[in-house]
N, C-alpha and C positions, 0 to 999 in steps of 0.2 A: 794585500787585498783586504778590504774592509768587509766584515760580515753584513749581510742584508738584514734589516730589521724585519721581524715577523709582521705580517699584515694583521691589522686589528680584526678581532672576530666580528663577523657580520650577524646582525639580528635576523632571525627567521620568524616569520609569523606562522602560527598554526592556521592551516587552511580551514575556511568555514565549511561546515558540513553541507553537502549538497542536499537541498530539500526538494521534494517532489510534491506537486499539487495533485491532490486526490481527485480523480475524475468522478463525475456523477454517473453512477450505474444503476440508480433506482429506476425500476420499470423495465430493466433489461433482463433477458433470459440469464439464469444464474451462470451457466457455463460461459456464455459470451462476456458476462461481467468479469469473471475470473480472468479470461483471456485479455480483456482490456486493461485490467489492473496490472497484470504481468507485463504487458506491452509498455506500460509507464514505469516499469522497474520496481513494482510492488509485488513481492513474492510471498510475504508472510500473510496468508489469508486464512480466516476462520469463517465458519458458516453455522448458522443457527436457524432452527425452525421458528419462524416468526409467529406461528399460531400458539406457541407455548406447549405444544404436544410432545416436544422433545424428539421428534422424528429425525432420522438421519437422511441426508440428501444423497441417496444412493444413485439415483438416475437424475442428475442435476439439470438435465436439459429440459425437464418438464416443471421446473420451478422458476419463479420470477422474484427478483430482488425488490423488497418493499421498504427497506431501510438499510442504511450503512453507517458504520462508525469507524473512524471519524467521518464527519460529513464532507460532502463534495466541496472542493475549493480549499480545504485545509492543507497547509504545507507540512509535510512529515519527512522524517528521516527514512532512508531506504529500508531499514529493518523493522519499521513499524508494522504491527499487526492491524490489518483491515478486516473488520467483521461484517459479513453480509448476512442480513436477516431476510430469509426468503420463505415463500409459501408456494404450494403447488398451484400451477396455472388453473384458474377457474374457481379457486376457493375464495 
């Protein structure tokens, strides 16, 4: 019986990382903006007081997003931090 020749090694390609398009949450209630980003698979979220006063967003339901980074439409890796700059509603 003749031994079978080993099959040649196959080349494997590294899978391209899945990119997520950042949704536009400017103008949204801060809490709802966070929920929307998480629904898109973006869980690394940071928040800043957009007025420069350094306040913490303790009750984030009464804040509105006025800027975001990276901007809407940007394609990012799932672990990318999205920063929401918010101010209290009515300010």
